[in-house]
C-alpha positions in Angstrom: -13.7 35.7 -16.2 -12.4 32.4 -14.3 -10.0 32.5 -11.6 -7.2 30.2 -11.2 -4.2 30.3 -8.1 -1.6 29.8 -11.0 -1.2 30.7 -14.7 1.9 29.5 -16.6 2.5 31.0 -19.9 4.6 30.0 -23.1 5.4 30.6 -26.6 4.8 27.0 -26.5 2.8 24.6 -24.4 3.7 20.5 -25.0 1.4 18.5 -24.2 0.8 14.5 -25.7 -2.9 15.1 -25.0 -3.6 18.5 -27.1 -0.4 18.4 -29.4 2.3 21.5 -29.4 -0.1 24.6 -28.6 1.7 28.0 -29.6 1.0 31.0 -27.5 -0.6 28.8 -24.7 -1.4 28.9 -21.1 -2.1 26.2 -18.2 -4.7 27.2 -15.7 -4.0 25.6 -12.4 -6.4 25.0 -9.4 -5.0 23.4 -6.3 -2.4 20.8 -7.2 -4.4 20.2 -10.5 -4.2 21.5 -14.2 -7.7 22.9 -14.4 -7.3 24.3 -18.3 -5.2 24.1 -20.9 -5.7 27.5 -23.2 -5.2 28.0 -26.7 -4.0 31.4 -28.3 -7.2 33.7 -28.2 -8.6 31.9 -25.5 -7.4 33.6 -22.7 -9.8 35.1 -20.2 -8.7 34.6 -16.4 -7.1 36.0 -13.4 -4.7 34.6 -11.0 -3.1 34.7 -7.5 0.0 34.2 -9.6 1.2 34.4 -13.4 4.6 32.8 -14.5 5.9 32.7 -17.7 6.1 34.5 -21.3 6.6 34.7 -24.7 10.3 33.1 -24.8 9.6 30.0 -22.9 8.6 26.3 -23.5 6.0 25.1 -21.1 6.2 21.1 -20.9 5.7 18.3 -18.4 8.2 17.8 -15.6 10.8 15.6 -16.2 10.5 12.0 -14.3 14.2 10.3 -13.5 12.7 6.8 -12.9 16.1 5.5 -11.2 18.8 6.9 -9.2 20.7 7.0 -5.8 20.2 10.3 -4.9 22.4 10.7 -2.0 25.2 9.2 -3.7 25.9 12.7 -5.3 28.5 13.0 -2.2 30.5 10.2 -4.1 30.4 12.1 -7.4 33.7 11.5 -9.0 35.1 9.3 -6.4 36.3 6.5 -8.8 35.6 6.9 -12.2 36.8 4.8 -15.7 36.4 1.2 -13.8 34.0 -1.6 -14.3 30.7 -1.7 -12.4 31.7 -4.3 -10.0 35.5 -2.9 -9.1 33.9 0.3 -8.6 31.1 -1.4 -6.4 33.2 -3.5 -4.4 36.5 -1.6 -4.1 35.0 2.0 -3.6 31.4 2.7 -3.5 30.5 0.0 -1.0 33.5 0.6 1.3 32.3 4.3 1.1 28.4 3.7 1.9 29.8 1.8 4.7 31.7 4.5 6.3 29.6 7.5 5.5 26.1 6.8 5.0 24.2 7.7 8.2 21.0 9.1 8.8 22.6 12.8 9.1 24.7 12.0 5.7 21.3 11.6 4.0 19.8 14.9 5.4 22.9 16.8 4.4 23.4 15.3 0.8 19.5 15.2 -0.2 19.3 18.9 -0.6 22.0 19.4 -2.9 20.7 16.0 -5.0 17.3 17.9 -5.0 19.0 21.1 -6.0 20.0 19.7 -8.9 17.3 17.8 -10.3 14.9 21.1 -9.6 17.1 23.7 -11.5 17.2 21.2 -14.4 13.5 20.1 -14.8 13.1 16.9 -12.7 9.8 17.4 -10.6 9.6 13.4 -9.7 12.1 10.7 -9.4 12.6 7.2 -8.1 15.1 6.4 -5.7 16.6 3.5 -4.2 19.0 4.0 -1.2 19.1 4.0 2.7 17.3 5.8 5.7 14.4 6.8 3.5 12.5 8.0 6.4 15.1 10.6 6.7 15.3 11.2 2.8 11.2 11.5 2.8 11.1 14.2 5.4 14.0 16.2 3.8 12.1 16.0 0.4 8.7 16.9 1.9 9.9 19.9 3.3 11.5 21.1 0.0 8.3 20.1 -1.7 9.6 17.7 -4.3 7.8 14.8 -5.6 9.7 11.4 -5.1 9.3 7.2 -5.1 11.3 6.2 -2.1 13.1 2.5 -1.6 15.0 1.2 1.0 17.6 -1.1 -0.4 17.3 -4.8 0.4 20.1 -6.8 0.2 21.4 -10.4 1.5 24.4 -8.6 3.4 24.4 -5.7 5.8 23.6 -2.5 4.6 23.9 1.2 6.5 20.6 0.8 7.8 20.1 -2.5 9.2 22.6 -5.8 9.5 20.2 -8.1 7.9 17.7 -8.1 5.2 15.1 -9.2 7.7 15.6 -5.7 9.3 15.9 -4.0 6.2 12.7 -5.4 5.0 11.0 -4.4 8.5 12.5 -0.9 8.0 11.0 -1.1 4.6 7.5 -1.6 5.7 7.6 0.7 8.7 8.5 2.9 5.9 5.6 2.5 3.8 3.0 2.2 6.6 4.7 5.7 7.5 4.1 7.7 4.3 1.1 5.3 2.3 -1.2 8.2 2.0 1.4 11.4 1.5 0.9 13.7 -0.9 4.2 14.0 -2.4 6.0 10.8 -1.5 5.2 7.6 -2.4 6.6 4.7 -0.4 8.0 2.1 -2.3 10.2 -1.1 -1.6 13.8 -2.0 -3.1 15.4 -5.3 -3.8 18.9 -4.6 -5.0 19.1 -7.0 -7.7 18.6 -10.8 -8.1 22.4 -11.4 -7.7 22.3 -10.0 -4.4 19.3 -11.2 -3.0 17.3 -14.8 -2.9 13.9 -16.3 -3.9 12.6 -15.9 -0.2 13.6 -12.3 -0.1 12.3 -11.4 -3.4 9.1 -13.3 -2.8 8.6 -11.4 0.8 9.5 -8.2 -1.3 6.6 -9.2 -3.6 4.2 -10.0 -0.6 4.8 -6.5 0.6 4.1 -4.8 -2.3 1.2 -6.2 -3.3 -0.3 -5.7 0.7 0.4 -2.0 0.2 0.0 -1.5 -3.4 3.5 0.2 -3.8 6.1 -0.2 -6.8 9.1 -2.2 -6.2 12.2 -1.0 -7.5 15.4 -3.1 -8.8 18.3 -3.8 -10.9 17.8 -6.1 -13.7 20.3 -7.3 -16.4 22.8 -4.4 -16.0 25.9 -6.4 -17.2 26.7 -9.7 -18.9 28.7 -10.8 -15.8 25.5 -10.5 -13.9 23.6 -12.6 -16.2 26.0 -15.3 -16.3 26.2 -15.1 -12.1 22.3 -15.2 -12.0 22.4 -18.3 -14.9 25.0 -20.3 -12.6 23.3 -19.5 -9.4 19.9 -20.1 -10.6 19.6 -22.0 -13.6 18.0 -19.3 -15.7 18.8 -15.7 -16.9 17.4 -12.6 -14.6 14.0 -12.2 -16.1 13.6 -15.8 -16.4 14.1 -16.2 -13.0 12.3 -13.5 -11.5 9.3 -14.6 -13.8 9.9 -18.2 -12.6 9.3 -16.9 -9.1 5.9 -15.0 -9.6 8.0 -11.9 -9.2 7.2 -9.7 -12.2 4.0 -7.4 -12.2 2.9 -4.0 -13.5 4.4 -2.7 -9.9 7.9 -3.6 -11.0 10.1 -1.1 -12.4 13.2 -2.8 -13.6 16.4 -0.6 -14.0 18.8 -1.3 -16.7 17.5 -3.6 -18.4 20.7 -3.6 -20.6 21.0 -7.8 -21.5 17.3 -8.9 -22.3 16.8 -11.2 -25.4 13.4 -10.8 -27.6 11.5 -13.7 -25.2 12.6 -11.6 -22.0 11.1 -8.6 -23.7 7.9 -10.3 -24.5 7.6 -11.4 -20.9 8.4 -7.5 -19.8 5.5 -6.8 -22.1 3.2 -9.4 -21.2 3.8 -8.6 -17.5 3.6 -5.0 -17.8 6.9 -4.1 -16.1 8.2 -0.7 -16.1 11.8 -0.4 -17.6 14.1 2.2 -16.3 16.7 3.0 -18.7 20.0 4.6 -17.8 21.8 4.9 -21.0 24.6 7.1 -19.9 25.8 5.4 -16.4 25.5 2.0 -18.9 27.8 3.6 -21.2 30.3 5.1 -18.3 30.3 1.8 -16.9 31.0 0.0 -20.1 27.7 -2.6 -19.3 26.1 -1.9 -22.8 23.7 -0.6 -24.5 19.8 -1.5 -23.8 17.5 -2.5 -26.6 15.8 0.9 -26.5 14.3 0.3 -30.3 12.7 -3.2 -29.5 11.4 -1.8 -26.6 9.7 0.5 -28.2 8.6 -1.5 -31.2 7.2 -4.3 -28.8 5.0 -1.6 -26.7 7.2 -2.2 -23.6 6.8 0.7 -21.0 10.3 2.1 -21.5 11.4 5.1 -19.0 14.3 7.0 -18.4 17.1 7.2 -15.5 20.1 8.9 -14.8 21.4 6.3 -12.0 23.3 7.9 -9.2 25.5 10.7 -9.5 28.6 8.5 -8.4 28.0 6.5 -12.3 26.6 9.0 -14.0 28.1 12.1 -12.7 24.9 14.3 -13.6 21.4 14.2 -12.5 20.6 16.1 -15.7 17.8 14.4 -17.6 18.1 16.6 -20.6 21.6 15.1 -21.0 19.9 11.9 -20.7 17.0 12.0 -23.3 19.7 13.3 -26.3 22.0 10.3 -25.3 19.6 8.0 -25.1 18.2 9.1 -28.6 21.7 9.4 -30.1 23.2 5.9 -28.5 19.5 4.1 -29.7 20.0 5.7 -33.2 23.9 4.3 -33.8 23.6 1.1 -31.9 20.7 0.6 -34.3 22.2 2.3 -37.6 18.8 4.0 -38.0 18.5 7.7 -37.8 14.5 7.2 -37.5 14.9 4.9 -34.2 14.1 6.4 -30.8 12.0 9.7 -32.3 12.4 12.9 -30.3 8.6 12.5 -29.0 9.0 9.1 -27.9 11.8 9.9 -26.0 10.5 12.5 -24.4 7.8 10.3 -23.4 10.0 7.8 -21.8 10.8 11.0 -19.8 7.9 12.2 -18.7 4.7 10.1 -19.2 5.9 6.6 -19.4 8.1 7.4 -16.4 5.1 8.2 -14.5 3.0 5.5 -15.5 6.0 3.2 -14.8 6.2 4.4 -11.1 2.1 3.9 -11.1 1.1 7.6 -11.4 -2.2 7.8 -14.1 -2.3 11.5 -13.9 0.9 12.7 -14.2 3.5 13.4 -17.0 1.6 15.4 -19.4 0.0 18.6 -19.9 -3.7 17.7 -19.6 -6.5 19.0 -17.9 -7.3 16.9 -14.6 -3.4 15.6 -14.3 -1.3 17.0 -11.4 0.2 20.4 -11.8 4.2 19.1 -12.2 5.4 21.4 -15.1 8.5 23.0 -16.2 9.5 26.2 -18.5 12.7 26.5 -20.3 14.3 29.7 -22.0 14.3 29.5 -25.9 16.1 32.9 -26.1 19.7 32.0 -25.8 22.2 31.5 -28.7 21.5 27.5 -28.7 18.2 27.8 -28.4 17.2 29.4 -31.7 15.4 29.1 -33.9 12.8 26.8 -32.4 11.2 24.8 -35.6 9.8 21.9 -33.6 9.7 22.4 -30.0 9.6 18.8 -29.4 12.8 17.6 -31.1 14.4 21.0 -29.8 13.8 19.7 -26.0 15.7 16.6 -26.9 18.0 17.5 -29.1 18.8 21.3 -28.1 17.8 22.2 -25.0 20.0 22.1 -21.8 19.2 21.4 -18.2 20.3 24.8 -17.6 17.5 26.2 -19.6 15.0 25.5 -17.1 13.7 29.0 -15.6 10.6 27.7 -13.9 9.7 24.6 -12.0 6.0 23.9 -10.4 5.7 20.9 -8.6 1.7 19.5 -7.0 0.7 23.3 -8.2 3.2 25.1 -6.6 6.2 27.0 -7.6 9.9 25.8 -6.3 11.9 27.2 -8.4 11.5 30.9 -10.3 13.7 32.5 -12.6 16.3 30.4 -11.9 16.0 30.9 -8.2 15.2 28.3 -5.5 11.7 29.2 -3.5 11.5 26.3 -0.9 15.2 25.4 0.0 18.5 27.7 1.0 21.1 26.5 -1.7 24.1 28.2 0.4 23.2 26.9 3.4 23.0 23.4 1.9 26.1 23.5 0.3 28.2 24.7 3.1 26.9 21.6 5.2 27.4 19.3 2.5 31.0 20.2 2.1 31.5 19.0 5.9 30.9 15.8 4.4 33.0 16.0 1.6 36.1 17.2 3.1 35.7 13.8 5.4 35.3 11.5 2.0 38.6 13.4 0.8 40.5 12.8 4.1 39.3 9.1 4.3 40.3 8.6 0.3 43.4 10.6 0.5 42.0 12.9 -1.9 
């Protein structure tokens, strides 16, 4: 009888490699999936067994674009255009409040929101990422972290040169960590320069890390880049040799067919954030074209300040629906493709070749969903159920890197109530500043 460190059982096990397995189980040794069991194959014992016949076992969700610490600004300024929202509210608030302590007090709450709604890996572009990495490492959450680099001062450093220096030191400190993957984050084409972007590219190539960047989020941005550099954002980035498979292009709303072809040719990852783009009225990304052309389409929430949620289940359903209504075709963006964007393709975009699927040899990042609630019955097709019916609150268990971090809807690696108390101290200061 084979021995495992952990076994996770379910009524359904959702795997892209093996299909949907009914009455299956996942055997984990160390931090990897060692065996995927089908019904009738059970012959094992384990140090720990979780799951049951009222659960779906599925890959953990991958949020490929967010600014997690901005959870402190959720609801601070809603119903505004992107540039007014940024310039009049968010950037001033960040300048006033974002410090190392701010990051350390907000990240546990953001992590608790993501873990409890099934996210096991997220990509983040923000500030003081050294502090963020230390917090997340203690919690046991997987993350790809990039220090934001921009032409003007940030909370971390007053010049882009010092921001880049900070980012390179951060990369060197965390390059071989098991959970934290360092990255580099030039904010956008319109807030940087060719010199900055080329130096960013060189640092990324030197260390073999991903690049996170906002691209073509709004029509205004496209026009601004065209006026500044004589080209649309994607053509401009391509002309300076910036684009390659390490780049994750957040939003990517306003691309034409030729630009999509450039992304496919250069194997650029696309982190679509449909709810944030809808809320800020930035537009609807051409999801169906991305899928039809074979682009590396992934999914993200953006930050809590612009989405007001880090729940990837909400994001999956919205992506599927907005894609269908945008094309007037109910067959576009089917559930299995949306789920791949929220798991396997997201992991690939962030540089993981062994994550995002329930597959032998893959890293053991997986979650379970309750399917015994009124909104969860019946389950005819587990994949369509995940995308169209499931909610983040259905998440029952979360395993990251082979270790349970959330079990029976209880946090195992963070003190949620203490985190909220410390978080609220910061929130009260923000309320005082903005007279809320």
